[in-house]
C-alpha positions in Angstrom: 53.2 36.2 38.8 56.6 37.3 37.7 57.9 37.1 34.1 60.3 34.3 35.0 57.5 32.0 36.3 55.3 29.7 34.4 51.8 31.0 33.5 50.5 28.1 35.6 51.9 29.5 38.8 50.0 31.8 41.2 52.1 34.1 43.3 51.7 37.7 44.3 54.7 38.7 42.3 57.2 39.9 44.9 59.7 37.9 46.9 59.3 34.4 48.4 58.9 35.7 51.9 55.8 37.7 51.1 54.5 35.0 48.8 54.3 32.4 51.5 53.1 34.6 54.4 49.4 34.1 54.3 48.1 35.0 57.8 48.0 38.7 57.1 48.1 41.2 54.4 51.5 42.1 52.8 50.9 45.1 50.5 49.2 48.4 51.1 45.4 48.0 50.6 45.5 44.2 51.3 43.3 43.3 54.3 43.8 39.5 54.1 45.4 36.8 52.0 45.3 33.1 51.6 46.7 30.5 49.1 45.9 27.0 48.1 47.5 24.7 49.0 48.8 25.8 52.4 50.6 23.8 55.0 47.6 22.0 56.6 45.6 21.6 53.4 45.0 18.0 52.2 45.6 16.7 48.8 42.2 17.9 47.6 39.9 20.8 48.4 36.5 19.8 49.8 33.9 19.2 47.1 31.3 21.8 46.2 27.7 20.8 45.4 26.9 21.4 41.8 30.5 21.1 40.6 31.9 17.9 39.3 35.1 16.2 38.0 37.5 19.2 38.4 39.2 20.8 41.4 38.9 24.3 39.9 35.7 25.3 41.7 36.6 23.6 45.0 40.0 25.4 45.1 38.3 28.7 44.3 35.8 28.2 47.1 38.5 27.0 49.6 40.9 29.9 49.0 38.1 32.5 49.0 36.6 31.1 52.2 40.0 31.1 54.0 40.7 34.7 52.9 37.3 36.0 54.0 37.6 34.1 57.3 40.9 35.8 58.0 39.4 39.2 57.3 36.1 38.8 59.1 36.1 35.6 61.2 33.1 33.4 61.4 30.6 36.3 61.5 31.2 37.0 57.8 31.2 40.3 55.9 29.1 43.0 57.6 25.8 43.9 55.9 26.8 47.4 54.9 30.0 46.3 53.0 29.8 45.8 49.2 32.4 43.1 48.4 33.1 42.4 44.7 34.9 39.4 43.3 37.5 39.5 40.6 38.6 36.0 39.5 41.7 35.9 37.3 42.8 32.8 35.3 44.7 32.5 32.1 43.6 28.9 31.5 40.2 28.6 33.3 39.0 25.1 34.2 41.4 22.9 32.3 40.3 19.6 33.8 36.6 20.2 32.8 37.6 21.4 29.3 39.7 18.4 28.7 37.0 16.1 29.9 34.4 17.7 27.6 36.9 17.5 24.7 37.7 13.8 25.1 34.0 12.9 25.7 32.9 14.7 22.5 35.7 13.1 20.5 34.7 9.7 21.8 31.0 10.4 20.8 29.9 10.5 24.4 27.3 12.6 26.1 28.3 15.5 28.3 26.5 15.9 31.6 24.6 19.2 32.1 26.7 20.3 35.0 29.7 20.8 32.7 27.7 23.5 30.8 27.1 25.3 34.1 30.6 25.0 35.5 32.4 25.8 32.2 31.9 29.5 32.9 34.2 30.7 35.8 31.4 33.2 36.8 29.5 30.2 38.1 31.9 29.5 41.0 32.5 33.2 41.6 28.7 33.5 42.0 28.6 30.5 44.3 31.2 32.2 46.6 29.2 35.5 46.5 25.9 33.7 47.4 27.5 31.6 50.1 29.1 34.6 51.8 26.3 37.0 51.0 28.6 39.4 49.1 26.9 42.4 47.6 29.3 43.5 44.9 29.9 42.8 41.2 31.5 39.6 39.9 34.1 39.9 37.2 36.2 37.1 35.6 39.4 38.0 33.7 41.9 36.2 31.5 44.9 38.4 32.0 46.8 40.0 29.2 49.8 40.8 31.4 50.7 40.0 35.0 47.6 38.4 36.5 48.0 40.1 39.9 48.5 43.6 38.3 45.6 43.0 35.9 43.4 41.8 38.8 44.3 44.8 41.0 43.6 47.2 38.1 40.1 45.7 37.7 39.5 45.8 41.5 40.6 49.5 41.5 38.1 50.3 38.7 35.2 48.6 40.7 36.1 50.6 43.8 36.8 53.9 42.0 33.4 53.6 40.1 31.7 53.1 43.5 30.5 49.5 42.6 32.4 47.9 45.6 33.9 49.0 48.9 36.4 46.1 48.7 37.2 43.3 46.3 38.1 39.7 46.8 40.8 39.0 44.1 41.3 35.3 43.3 44.1 34.1 41.1 43.9 30.5 40.0 45.6 28.2 37.6 45.3 24.5 36.9 48.5 22.8 35.8 48.1 19.7 33.6 51.0 18.0 35.4 50.7 19.4 39.0 48.4 20.6 41.7 46.0 23.5 41.2 47.3 26.7 42.8 45.3 29.7 43.9 45.8 33.0 45.8 43.0 35.1 47.3 43.6 38.7 48.4 41.0 40.9 50.0 41.6 44.5 48.7 39.9 47.4 50.3 40.1 50.3 52.7 43.0 52.6 53.0 45.8 52.9 50.4 45.5 51.2 47.1 48.2 48.6 46.1 
């Protein structure tokens, strides 16, 4: 995200050409990249069992799945590779938070799934379990540029030997627009 952009926008912080090129990596150390929505994506990401009301989790799952498929195809991540996840979001799941707020204000009862999905680690853990990823899961609320902060955390995980590669997911929900996300698989070779 660049300084001129809204904090509710997910980009990789360079020029528009690299921002929209999703079929391959664009920076050193990037193995694959995907974004939501892309040209063929529908108006909503497919639902995810155990997650309700919001498109936050479905978009995370969809963009992560597409990025990992671009890197590894249908076979998935090889058994010897430790893939960590770094999920970066300044706002988290706004739709669920708003639903909980209005329900509590109205004196209503909150469903138990909202307690589970209110923590972004839950959807990151879902992605890790679905893809049999064997690295750590970290969720960040960025203090600076989301991509830069996410890459710094990914570098720490790799430098400490906790992961061979890291799936970096940047996601923001806009109250007045579609949810946007970018996933980048970082690993092998030069660091970004």
